[in-house]
KEKE-3310 file (N, C-alpha, C; in steps of 0.2 Angstrom, whole numbers, plus 5000, padded with zeros to 4 digits):
npx = (5185:5188:5200:5195:5181:5181:5185:5174:5163:5167:5166:5152:5147:5153:5146:5133:5134:5138:5127:5116:5120:5121:5109:5101:5106:5104:5090:5087:5092:5083:5071:5072:5078:5084:5096:5104:5113:5111:5102:5109:5121:5118:5113:5125:5133:5125:5126:5140:5143:5139:5138:5126:5108:5101:5091:5073:5068:5080:5083:5072:5074:5086:5081:5073:5082:5090:5080:5077:5089:5090:5079:5082:5094:5088:5080:5089:5097:5088:5085:5098:5106:5109:5117:5132:5143:5136:5130:5140:5146:5136:5136:5149:5148:5140:5147:5159:5153:5149:5162:5168:5160:5164:5178:5178:5174:5160:5143:5145:5140:5130:5136:5143:5133:5126:5135:5136:5123:5122:5131:5126:5113:5114:5121:5113:5102:5107:5113:5105:5089:5077:5078:5081:5069:5063:5072:5071:5062:5069:5080:5074:5068:5080:5085:5075:5075:5088:5088:5078:5085:5096:5090:5085:5097:5102:5092:5095:5108:5111:5117:5124:5115:5122:5133:5148:5150:5154:5149:5154:5155:5157:5173:5176:5185:5196:5190:5195:5197:5204:5208:5196:5192:5201:5198:5185:5187:5194:5184:5175:5181:5182:5168:5165:5171:5164:5151:5150:5151:5147:5145:5137:5140:5155:5154:5147:5155:5168:5168:5162:5172:5182:5176:5175:5189:5194:5188:5195:5209:5212:5216:5228:5243:5256:5265:5267:5256:5245:5248:5245:5231:5226:5229:5221:5208:5208:5209:5196:5189:5194:5190:5177:5176:5181:5171:5160:5163:5163:5150:5144:5146:5137:5123:5112:5100:5104:5118:5122:5119:5127:5140:5141:5139:5151:5161:5157:5159:5173:5178:5169:5171:5183:5181:5173:5181:5189:5199:5212:5212:5200:5191:5197:5194:5180:5178:5183:5173:5163:5166:5167:5153:5147:5153:5150:5137:5133:5137:5127:5116:5101:5102:5105:5118:5126:5129:5136:5148:5165:5173:5186:5188:5180:5188:5199:5194:5192:5205:5211:5204:5208:5222:5222:5216:5225:5237:5231:5228:5241:5247:5238:5235:5248:5253:5244:5249:5262:5259:5253:5264:5273:5265)
npy = (5024:5041:5053:5066:5064:5057:5067:5075:5067:5067:5080:5082:5073:5079:5091:5087:5082:5093:5102:5094:5092:5105:5111:5102:5103:5117:5117:5108:5115:5126:5120:5117:5105:5093:5085:5091:5087:5074:5070:5076:5070:5056:5058:5062:5050:5041:5047:5048:5034:5029:5033:5034:5036:5029:5015:5014:5003:4999:5010:5010:4998:5001:5011:5003:4994:5004:5008:4996:4992:5003:5002:4989:4993:5003:4995:4986:4995:5000:4989:4984:4995:4999:4989:4988:4979:4968:4975:4981:4970:4965:4976:4975:4963:4967:4977:4970:4961:4970:4976:4964:4962:4973:4972:4962:4968:4970:4976:4990:5007:5005:4998:5008:5017:5009:5007:5020:5023:5013:5018:5031:5029:5021:5030:5042:5036:5033:5045:5055:5055:5061:5064:5051:5045:5049:5045:5036:5041:5052:5046:5039:5049:5055:5046:5046:5059:5061:5052:5059:5071:5065:5061:5073:5080:5072:5074:5088:5088:5077:5061:5057:5049:5038:5030:5026:5009:5003:4998:5000:4989:4980:4976:4960:4954:4943:4938:4947:4942:4945:4958:4964:4961:4968:4981:4982:4981:4993:5003:4999:5001:5015:5018:5013:5023:5034:5032:5034:5047:5064:5073:5075:5080:5078:5064:5060:5065:5059:5044:5043:5049:5040:5029:5034:5035:5022:5016:5022:5019:5007:5009:5015:5012:5014:5022:5036:5038:5036:5046:5057:5055:5057:5071:5077:5073:5080:5092:5094:5096:5108:5117:5116:5124:5136:5139:5140:5151:5161:5160:5166:5179:5184:5178:5169:5160:5161:5164:5152:5142:5146:5145:5132:5126:5131:5125:5111:5110:5111:5101:5090:5089:5083:5071:5065:5060:5047:5040:5034:5043:5048:5042:5047:5061:5060:5056:5067:5076:5070:5073:5087:5089:5084:5091:5105:5104:5101:5113:5122:5116:5113:5106:5103:5112:5111:5122:5130:5125:5127:5127:5125:5115:5105:5102:5097:5085:5078:5078:5070:5058:5054:5053:5042:5032:5030:5026:5015:5006:5005:4997:4986:4981:4978:4969:4959:4956:4951:4940:4932:4930:4923:4911)
npz = (4632:4630:4635:4636:4636:4648:4657:4655:4660:4674:4677:4676:4686:4697:4697:4699:4712:4719:4717:4722:4736:4741:4739:4746:4759:4762:4761:4772:4783:4782:4785:4798:4802:4813:4811:4799:4790:4786:4775:4763:4764:4762:4749:4742:4744:4736:4723:4721:4720:4708:4691:4685:4689:4704:4702:4705:4712:4718:4726:4734:4741:4747:4756:4764:4769:4777:4786:4792:4798:4807:4815:4821:4828:4836:4845:4850:4857:4867:4874:4878:4881:4894:4898:4896:4892:4885:4875:4868:4863:4854:4845:4840:4833:4823:4817:4813:4803:4793:4790:4785:4773:4767:4765:4755:4744:4742:4743:4742:4743:4752:4763:4770:4773:4782:4792:4797:4801:4811:4820:4824:4829:4841:4848:4849:4856:4868:4873:4870:4875:4871:4857:4852:4851:4839:4830:4820:4810:4806:4800:4790:4783:4779:4770:4760:4756:4751:4740:4732:4730:4723:4711:4706:4704:4693:4684:4681:4677:4666:4661:4645:4632:4627:4636:4644:4644:4655:4670:4682:4691:4706:4712:4716:4730:4739:4755:4769:4784:4795:4794:4794:4807:4815:4811:4816:4830:4832:4829:4838:4850:4850:4850:4863:4871:4867:4870:4883:4885:4888:4878:4864:4852:4850:4851:4840:4829:4831:4829:4816:4809:4811:4804:4790:4788:4789:4778:4768:4770:4765:4752:4753:4751:4756:4769:4767:4758:4767:4777:4768:4765:4778:4780:4770:4775:4787:4782:4777:4789:4793:4782:4785:4797:4792:4783:4792:4799:4789:4786:4797:4796:4787:4790:4782:4772:4758:4758:4765:4755:4744:4750:4753:4741:4734:4741:4739:4726:4725:4733:4730:4716:4715:4722:4713:4703:4693:4701:4713:4723:4724:4734:4745:4745:4745:4758:4765:4761:4768:4781:4781:4779:4791:4801:4798:4797:4810:4816:4812:4816:4826:4837:4854:4861:4850:4842:4850:4854:4850:4834:4833:4844:4838:4827:4833:4839:4827:4822:4833:4831:4818:4821:4830:4823:4813:4820:4827:4816:4810:4820:4822:4809:4805:4814:4811:4799:4801:4809:4799:4790:4798:4800)
capx = (5182:5193:5202:5190:5175:5182:5184:5167:5160:5169:5163:5145:5146:5155:5141:5128:5136:5138:5120:5112:5122:5120:5101:5098:5108:5100:5083:5086:5092:5077:5065:5074:5080:5089:5102:5103:5118:5110:5100:5114:5126:5115:5113:5132:5135:5122:5129:5147:5144:5137:5137:5118:5104:5099:5084:5068:5068:5086:5082:5067:5078:5091:5077:5071:5088:5092:5075:5077:5095:5089:5074:5085:5098:5084:5078:5095:5099:5083:5086:5105:5109:5111:5122:5138:5147:5132:5128:5146:5147:5132:5139:5155:5146:5137:5153:5163:5149:5150:5169:5169:5157:5168:5184:5177:5171:5153:5139:5146:5139:5126:5139:5145:5127:5124:5140:5135:5117:5124:5134:5122:5107:5116:5124:5107:5098:5110:5115:5099:5083:5072:5080:5081:5062:5062:5078:5069:5059:5075:5084:5070:5067:5086:5086:5071:5077:5094:5086:5075:5091:5100:5086:5085:5103:5103:5088:5098:5115:5110:5122:5122:5111:5127:5138:5153:5146:5157:5144:5157:5154:5161:5178:5176:5192:5196:5188:5201:5193:5209:5208:5189:5192:5205:5194:5179:5190:5196:5178:5171:5184:5180:5161:5165:5172:5159:5144:5150:5153:5141:5145:5134:5144:5161:5152:5145:5161:5174:5167:5161:5178:5185:5173:5177:5196:5195:5186:5200:5215:5213:5219:5234:5248:5262:5264:5266:5249:5241:5248:5242:5224:5225:5229:5215:5202:5208:5207:5189:5187:5197:5186:5170:5177:5181:5164:5155:5165:5161:5142:5142:5147:5130:5119:5106:5100:5108:5125:5123:5119:5133:5146:5140:5140:5158:5165:5156:5162:5180:5179:5165:5173:5189:5178:5170:5186:5191:5206:5212:5211:5193:5188:5199:5190:5174:5179:5184:5167:5159:5168:5164:5146:5145:5155:5147:5130:5133:5137:5121:5110:5097:5104:5107:5125:5130:5132:5140:5155:5170:5175:5193:5187:5178:5193:5203:5191:5193:5212:5212:5201:5213:5228:5220:5215:5232:5241:5228:5229:5248:5248:5234:5236:5255:5253:5241:5254:5267:5256:5252:5270:5275:5261)
capy = (5031:5046:5058:5072:5062:5055:5073:5078:5063:5069:5087:5081:5070:5084:5096:5084:5081:5100:5104:5090:5093:5112:5112:5098:5106:5123:5115:5105:5120:5130:5117:5116:5098:5092:5083:5093:5084:5067:5069:5078:5065:5051:5060:5062:5043:5039:5050:5046:5027:5027:5039:5034:5037:5023:5013:5015:4997:4998:5015:5007:4993:5005:5014:4997:4992:5008:5008:4990:4993:5008:4999:4984:4996:5006:4990:4984:5001:5001:4983:4983:5001:4999:4983:4990:4973:4964:4980:4982:4964:4965:4981:4972:4958:4971:4980:4965:4959:4976:4976:4958:4963:4979:4969:4958:4972:4969:4981:4997:5013:5003:4996:5014:5020:5005:5009:5027:5022:5009:5023:5037:5027:5020:5037:5046:5032:5033:5051:5060:5051:5064:5063:5044:5043:5051:5044:5032:5045:5056:5041:5037:5055:5057:5042:5048:5066:5059:5049:5064:5075:5062:5061:5080:5081:5069:5078:5094:5086:5070:5058:5056:5043:5033:5031:5021:5003:5001:4998:5000:4983:4980:4971:4955:4952:4938:4941:4948:4942:4948:4966:4966:4960:4974:4987:4981:4983:5000:5007:4997:5005:5022:5019:5012:5029:5039:5030:5036:5054:5069:5077:5072:5082:5074:5057:5059:5067:5054:5037:5043:5050:5033:5025:5036:5034:5015:5014:5025:5016:5001:5012:5018:5006:5016:5027:5042:5039:5036:5053:5061:5055:5060:5078:5078:5073:5085:5098:5094:5099:5115:5120:5117:5129:5142:5140:5142:5158:5165:5161:5170:5186:5185:5172:5169:5154:5162:5163:5145:5139:5148:5143:5124:5125:5132:5119:5105:5110:5110:5094:5085:5087:5078:5065:5062:5058:5040:5039:5031:5049:5050:5040:5051:5067:5058:5056:5074:5079:5068:5076:5093:5090:5083:5097:5111:5102:5101:5120:5125:5111:5116:5101:5106:5113:5110:5128:5133:5122:5130:5123:5122:5109:5099:5099:5093:5079:5075:5076:5064:5052:5052:5050:5036:5027:5028:5022:5008:5002:5003:4992:4980:4978:4976:4963:4953:4954:4948:4933:4928:4929:4918:4905)
capz = (4633:4629:4641:4636:4639:4655:4661:4655:4665:4680:4679:4677:4692:4702:4697:4702:4719:4722:4717:4727:4743:4743:4739:4751:4765:4763:4763:4778:4788:4782:4788:4805:4803:4819:4808:4793:4785:4784:4768:4759:4765:4758:4742:4740:4743:4730:4717:4720:4719:4701:4686:4683:4695:4707:4700:4710:4716:4722:4731:4739:4745:4752:4761:4768:4773:4782:4791:4796:4803:4812:4820:4825:4832:4842:4849:4854:4862:4872:4878:4881:4883:4901:4899:4891:4889:4880:4870:4864:4859:4848:4840:4837:4828:4817:4813:4810:4797:4788:4787:4781:4767:4763:4763:4749:4739:4742:4747:4740:4747:4757:4769:4773:4776:4788:4798:4800:4805:4817:4825:4826:4833:4848:4852:4851:4860:4875:4875:4870:4875:4867:4850:4851:4849:4832:4825:4814:4805:4804:4795:4784:4779:4776:4764:4755:4753:4748:4734:4728:4728:4718:4704:4704:4701:4687:4679:4679:4674:4665:4657:4638:4631:4626:4641:4644:4646:4662:4675:4688:4695:4712:4712:4722:4732:4744:4761:4774:4790:4800:4794:4796:4814:4817:4810:4821:4836:4832:4829:4844:4856:4850:4852:4870:4874:4865:4873:4890:4885:4889:4873:4858:4846:4849:4851:4833:4825:4831:4826:4809:4806:4810:4798:4784:4787:4788:4771:4764:4771:4761:4746:4755:4751:4759:4775:4764:4756:4773:4779:4764:4766:4785:4779:4767:4779:4792:4778:4777:4795:4793:4778:4788:4801:4789:4780:4797:4801:4784:4786:4803:4793:4784:4791:4779:4768:4752:4760:4766:4749:4740:4753:4753:4734:4732:4745:4736:4719:4726:4736:4727:4710:4716:4724:4707:4698:4693:4703:4720:4728:4724:4740:4751:4745:4747:4765:4767:4760:4773:4787:4780:4780:4797:4806:4796:4799:4818:4818:4810:4819:4832:4842:4860:4862:4844:4839:4856:4854:4845:4829:4835:4847:4834:4823:4838:4839:4820:4822:4837:4828:4813:4824:4833:4818:4809:4825:4828:4810:4810:4825:4822:4803:4804:4818:4808:4793:4804:4810:4793:4787:4802:4798)
cpx = (5188:5194:5197:5184:5175:5181:5177:5162:5161:5166:5155:5143:5148:5149:5135:5128:5135:5130:5115:5113:5120:5112:5098:5100:5105:5093:5082:5087:5086:5071:5067:5076:5085:5096:5102:5108:5116:5107:5105:5120:5124:5115:5120:5135:5132:5125:5136:5148:5142:5136:5129:5114:5102:5092:5080:5068:5074:5086:5077:5070:5083:5087:5075:5076:5090:5086:5075:5083:5093:5084:5078:5090:5094:5082:5084:5097:5094:5084:5093:5109:5112:5115:5127:5141:5143:5131:5134:5148:5143:5134:5145:5153:5144:5143:5157:5159:5150:5157:5171:5167:5162:5174:5184:5175:5164:5149:5139:5144:5134:5129:5141:5139:5125:5128:5138:5128:5118:5128:5130:5116:5109:5118:5118:5103:5101:5111:5110:5093:5078:5072:5079:5074:5060:5067:5076:5066:5064:5079:5080:5069:5074:5087:5082:5073:5084:5093:5083:5081:5095:5096:5086:5091:5104:5098:5091:5104:5114:5116:5120:5119:5116:5132:5143:5150:5149:5152:5147:5155:5159:5166:5178:5183:5191:5195:5194:5198:5198:5208:5201:5188:5195:5201:5188:5182:5192:5190:5175:5175:5183:5173:5161:5166:5167:5153:5144:5152:5146:5140:5143:5138:5150:5159:5150:5151:5166:5173:5166:5167:5182:5183:5176:5185:5197:5193:5192:5207:5217:5217:5226:5239:5254:5260:5263:5259:5244:5242:5245:5234:5222:5224:5223:5209:5202:5207:5200:5186:5189:5192:5179:5171:5177:5174:5159:5157:5162:5153:5140:5143:5140:5126:5113:5106:5104:5115:5126:5123:5125:5139:5146:5142:5147:5162:5164:5159:5170:5181:5176:5168:5179:5186:5175:5175:5187:5198:5206:5211:5204:5189:5190:5195:5183:5173:5179:5177:5162:5160:5166:5157:5144:5147:5151:5139:5129:5133:5131:5115:5107:5098:5107:5115:5129:5133:5137:5147:5159:5172:5182:5193:5185:5184:5198:5200:5192:5201:5214:5209:5205:5219:5227:5220:5221:5236:5238:5229:5236:5250:5245:5235:5243:5256:5250:5246:5259:5265:5255:5259:5273:5272:5263)
cpy = (5036:5050:5063:5070:5060:5061:5076:5074:5065:5075:5086:5078:5075:5089:5093:5083:5088:5103:5100:5092:5100:5114:5108:5101:5112:5121:5112:5110:5125:5127:5115:5109:5098:5089:5085:5090:5077:5066:5071:5073:5058:5052:5060:5055:5040:5041:5048:5038:5025:5034:5039:5034:5030:5021:5013:5009:4997:5004:5013:5002:4996:5008:5009:4995:4997:5008:5002:4990:4998:5006:4994:4988:5000:5001:4987:4989:5001:4994:4982:4989:5002:4993:4984:4984:4969:4969:4981:4976:4963:4970:4979:4967:4962:4974:4975:4962:4964:4976:4970:4959:4968:4976:4965:4962:4972:4975:4988:5002:5011:5001:5003:5017:5016:5006:5015:5026:5018:5012:5028:5034:5025:5026:5041:5042:5032:5040:5056:5056:5054:5063:5056:5042:5044:5049:5040:5036:5050:5052:5040:5043:5057:5052:5044:5055:5065:5057:5054:5069:5072:5062:5068:5082:5078:5072:5084:5093:5079:5067:5057:5050:5037:5034:5025:5015:5001:5002:4999:4995:4982:4974:4967:4953:4946:4941:4941:4948:4946:4955:4968:4966:4966:4980:4988:4983:4990:5004:5005:5001:5012:5023:5018:5019:5034:5038:5033:5044:5058:5073:5074:5074:5078:5066:5055:5060:5061:5048:5038:5045:5044:5029:5027:5035:5027:5013:5017:5021:5010:5003:5015:5013:5008:5021:5034:5043:5040:5043:5058:5061:5058:5068:5080:5078:5078:5092:5099:5098:5107:5119:5121:5123:5136:5144:5143:5149:5163:5166:5165:5178:5188:5179:5172:5163:5155:5161:5156:5141:5140:5145:5135:5123:5126:5126:5113:5105:5109:5103:5089:5083:5083:5071:5061:5059:5050:5039:5036:5037:5050:5048:5044:5058:5066:5058:5063:5078:5077:5072:5083:5094:5089:5089:5103:5110:5103:5109:5123:5121:5114:5111:5105:5106:5112:5117:5132:5131:5125:5125:5121:5116:5103:5097:5095:5086:5075:5073:5070:5058:5049:5049:5043:5030:5025:5024:5015:5003:5000:4997:4985:4976:4975:4969:4957:4951:4950:4940:4929:4926:4923:4911:4902)
cpz = (4633:4635:4642:4639:4646:4659:4661:4660:4672:4682:4680:4684:4698:4703:4701:4710:4722:4722:4722:4734:4745:4743:4745:4758:4767:4765:4770:4784:4788:4785:4795:4807:4809:4816:4801:4787:4783:4777:4763:4759:4761:4751:4739:4739:4737:4724:4716:4718:4712:4697:4683:4689:4697:4705:4706:4714:4721:4728:4736:4744:4750:4758:4767:4773:4779:4788:4795:4801:4808:4817:4824:4830:4838:4847:4854:4859:4868:4877:4881:4882:4890:4903:4894:4888:4884:4874:4865:4860:4853:4843:4837:4832:4822:4813:4810:4803:4792:4785:4783:4774:4763:4761:4757:4743:4738:4746:4745:4745:4753:4764:4773:4777:4782:4794:4801:4804:4812:4822:4828:4830:4840:4852:4854:4856:4867:4877:4874:4869:4871:4860:4848:4848:4842:4827:4819:4808:4802:4799:4789:4779:4775:4770:4758:4751:4749:4741:4729:4726:4722:4711:4702:4701:4694:4682:4676:4675:4672:4661:4650:4637:4630:4631:4640:4647:4653:4667:4682:4693:4700:4711:4718:4724:4737:4751:4766:4781:4796:4800:4796:4804:4817:4816:4815:4828:4837:4832:4836:4850:4856:4852:4860:4874:4873:4869:4881:4891:4886:4883:4866:4852:4845:4848:4844:4828:4825:4828:4819:4806:4805:4805:4792:4783:4786:4781:4766:4764:4767:4754:4747:4756:4754:4765:4772:4762:4762:4776:4775:4765:4773:4784:4776:4771:4784:4789:4777:4783:4795:4788:4781:4793:4798:4786:4786:4799:4795:4784:4792:4801:4790:4784:4788:4774:4761:4753:4761:4760:4745:4744:4752:4745:4732:4735:4741:4729:4720:4728:4732:4720:4710:4718:4718:4702:4699:4695:4710:4725:4729:4731:4746:4751:4747:4755:4768:4766:4766:4780:4787:4782:4787:4802:4804:4798:4806:4820:4817:4813:4825:4838:4848:4861:4856:4842:4844:4856:4849:4840:4830:4839:4843:4829:4827:4838:4832:4820:4827:4834:4822:4816:4827:4828:4814:4814:4826:4822:4809:4814:4823:4815:4802:4808:4815:4802:4795:4806:4804:4790:4791:4801:4792)
residu = (MET:SER:ILE:ASP:SER:ALA:GLY:ALA:ALA:GLN:ARG:ARG:LYS:GLY:LEU:ARG:VAL:ALA:LEU:ALA:VAL:SER:LEU:GLY:PHE:THR:ALA:SER:VAL:ALA:SER:GLY:ALA:LEU:VAL:PRO:PHE:LEU:GLY:PRO:LEU:PHE:ALA:ALA:GLN:PHE:LEU:LEU:SER:SER:ALA:VAL:PRO:MET:PRO:LEU:ALA:LYS:THR:PHE:GLY:MET:ALA:VAL:LEU:ILE:PHE:VAL:VAL:GLY:THR:VAL:MET:SER:ILE:LEU:THR:SER:TRP:PHE:GLY:ASP:HIS:PRO:ALA:SER:PHE:LEU:LEU:LEU:LEU:GLY:LEU:LEU:TYR:PHE:SER:CYS:PHE:VAL:ALA:GLN:SER:SER:GLY:LYS:GLY:GLY:ALA:ALA:ILE:SER:LEU:VAL:LEU:ILE:VAL:SER:VAL:LEU:VAL:PRO:LEU:LEU:GLY:VAL:LEU:ASN:LYS:GLU:LEU:ALA:ALA:SER:ILE:LEU:SER:ILE:LEU:LEU:LEU:GLY:VAL:ILE:SER:GLY:ALA:VAL:LEU:MET:TRP:LEU:ALA:HIS:ALA:VAL:PHE:PRO:GLU:PRO:ALA:ILE:VAL:ASP:ALA:SER:LYS:GLN:GLU:ALA:VAL:ILE:ARG:PRO:THR:ASP:TYR:GLY:ARG:ALA:LEU:ALA:ASN:SER:LEU:ILE:LEU:LEU:SER:VAL:MET:ALA:ILE:CYS:LEU:THR:SER:ASP:ASN:LEU:THR:SER:ALA:ALA:VAL:ILE:PRO:ILE:THR:VAL:ILE:THR:LEU:LEU:THR:GLN:LEU:ASP:ALA:ALA:ALA:THR:GLY:ARG:ALA:ALA:PHE:GLY:LEU:ALA:ILE:VAL:ASN:LEU:PHE:GLY:GLY:ILE:ILE:ALA:SER:VAL:ALA:TYR:GLU:VAL:LEU:ASN:LEU:ARG:PRO:ASN:LEU:LEU:SER:LEU:PHE:LEU:ILE:THR:LEU:VAL:VAL:CYS:LEU:PHE:ILE:GLY:GLY:ARG:ALA:ALA:ALA:ARG:SER:PRO:ASP:ALA:ARG:VAL:TYR:ALA:GLY:ALA:LEU:THR:ILE:PHE:LEU:ILE:LEU:PHE:GLY:LEU:GLY:VAL:SER:PRO:LEU:PRO:GLY:SER:ALA:ALA:GLU:SER:PHE:SER:THR:ARG:ILE:LEU:TYR:VAL:GLY:ALA:ALA:ILE:LEU:TYR:THR:LEU:LEU:ALA:THR:ALA:LEU:LEU:TRP:ARG:GLN:ARG:ALA:VAL:ASN:VAL:ALA:VAL:ALA)
# end
């Protein structure tokens, strides 16, 4: 595949992400969705994971997977939500299973979505009883709308009939159980703190930031690379703050669409590249969507909280993840070397 055609493929993918996310985000806000970033977030995950649209059967399977995971998490939350030790143990087992699959290169975007669902459902179930009753319908609607946005984006910006035959098959790696355990402990410790919080916004932002960073740190071979990805992720939060302030100058749906479109063209285009940095920008896009979505969400207390505080949450989550991985991953490497 030539450099020119590779660049054209990146542009098409970036345009698809920008169109799907901006349209979906605007439609969600217009309809009064409680979690307006969910559908666009799923659409971005689907579009960035492949240059071709997800087959209908696979999309249906993804919807079933998210629904089943959401149902199981809702049941576990209702049964064990008042028993923190047992609840955290069950969450830890689920997180460990996800990180094991992720460490071996299996699961693709599905693993990230399962992790996000397994964070949001317990938080909503414990911190917002009213919203917890409708979380399954919110999740299912998010997956369906994300799939519709994906197909719409591919219809507007289709791939050529003859594409690079690389199907971007997942690279299967040896399973790293030690790193999966370390990642599970990092995420679980954050969840233990957030489940006792009275602030749903911080409880949602912090663990999802940790998830996005943990999936990116595998690509950071050096401390300088890790510092760089931390800056890029924090930059996603800063862009969300600036975008929200610009929206307040002219708060209407057209402004919302244009702001989201411009930001997604900037970040999404880089996330669509075939480079190690793509995953980092995909994480920054996730953080942008969550922070910006919480800013315009009708959730109680979401809009009232200052963006400076939310960026502080993101910064704290990034700093904690970097320190925890530096300690736990290095300790494991030392143990392996000694053995």
